[in-house]
C-alpha positions, 0 to 999 in steps of 0.5 A, a space after each residue: 173873511 177872505 183870509 178864512 176862505 183862503 185858509 180853508 182852500 189851502 187845507 182842502 188842497 193839503 187834505 186832498 194831496 195827503 189822501 194820495 200816496 198813503 198805504 192802507 193795510 187790511 187783514 183778515 184771518 186768511 188775507 192781507 190787502 195793501 192799497 195805495 191811492 194815487 193820481 192814476 188810480 189805486 195800486 193793490 197788493 193782495 196776499 191770501 192763504 191757499 193750500 199747495 199740494 205736497 207743501 201745505 198752507 202757503 201764501 199767494 200774492 197778486 199785484 195790480 198797479 191800476 185795475 180792479 182785476 188782474 189782467 185788466 191793465 191796458 197794454 198802453 199803460 206805460 210802466 217800468 218794472 224797475 221803478 214799480 219794484 220800489 212800490 211793490 217792496 213798500 207794499 210787501 214790507 207793509 204786509 209782512 209787518 202785519 202778518 207772517 207770510 210764506 209765499 209760494 207764488 206772485 202774480 203780476 201782469 207783465 204787459 204794462 211793463 215796457 222793460 219786461 216786454 222789451 226784454 221778452 222781445 230781445 230774448 225771443 228775437 235773439 233765440 235760434 231755437 225760437 227762430 227754428 221753431 217758428 220757421 218749422 211751424 209757420 202754418 200752425 201758429 194760429 188756431 181757427 175755431 168755427 163757432 155755432 153761428 158759422 163764424 170763425 174765431 182765431 186764437 194764438 197757438 204755440 208750443 208752451 214747452 218750447 216757449 218756456 225752454 227759451 225763457 228758462 235759458 235766458 236771464 229774464 228772472 234776474 231782474 225779478 229776483 232782485 225784488 224777491 231775494 231780500 225776502 228769501 225767495 227766487 223765481 223758480 218758474 214761469 209757465 205759459 198758459 195752455 189755453 188763451 195764449 197771448 203774444 205781444 200785440 202789434 201795438 205793444 211791439 210798435 210802442 217798443 219800436 219793434 216790428 209789429 209782426 214779431 211773434 213774442 209769447 207772453 208768460 202766465 201771470 203767476 211766478 212760482 217762488 222758491 225759498 232760498 236755502 239758508 
């Protein structure tokens, strides 16, 4: 009897362990959803069909390493894109094995990835163009709005074209392209939101060992992909 209980316990432990790390792929006419459960939660890759003006039907992908909605991952989530790219590749492979996919964009929240945020910090702190811009616009980097109850709400406000110019001049896309090139794509553009702009928080900067007062813009979640010419 004791041996039987021990065997059942072992089977339960093995079964619980096997429930993690297994991919599930669900498809509909217009979507592919790949999920993998692990000790930290559920990683999800969702690919859905959409119409792109002037191009036609393409697919957009959203990757979420540990949240139900894009952007919900806390900044304190300590990930590295270099490591997570292996996970994303595995899920892309599983998706493309089920359905032909023609990507136009890939959405990913960059804030949890310490190697990407560290790279952003290096790019903007070493840019003379960005330093000059901040110096000339020091009084206009925050936008204060008075609410209906008389209270004030302060938002970050920077010139998106300058932020994009600095990013496009850098080698930021290189690491991202290492993931997408095997599938026949490169990242052709990353924009910055006109509304609800973000900068790296003091907490995130200090986690990186940087000055918490730095003004480092955060790009939009959506990476625009372009097919490589054959």
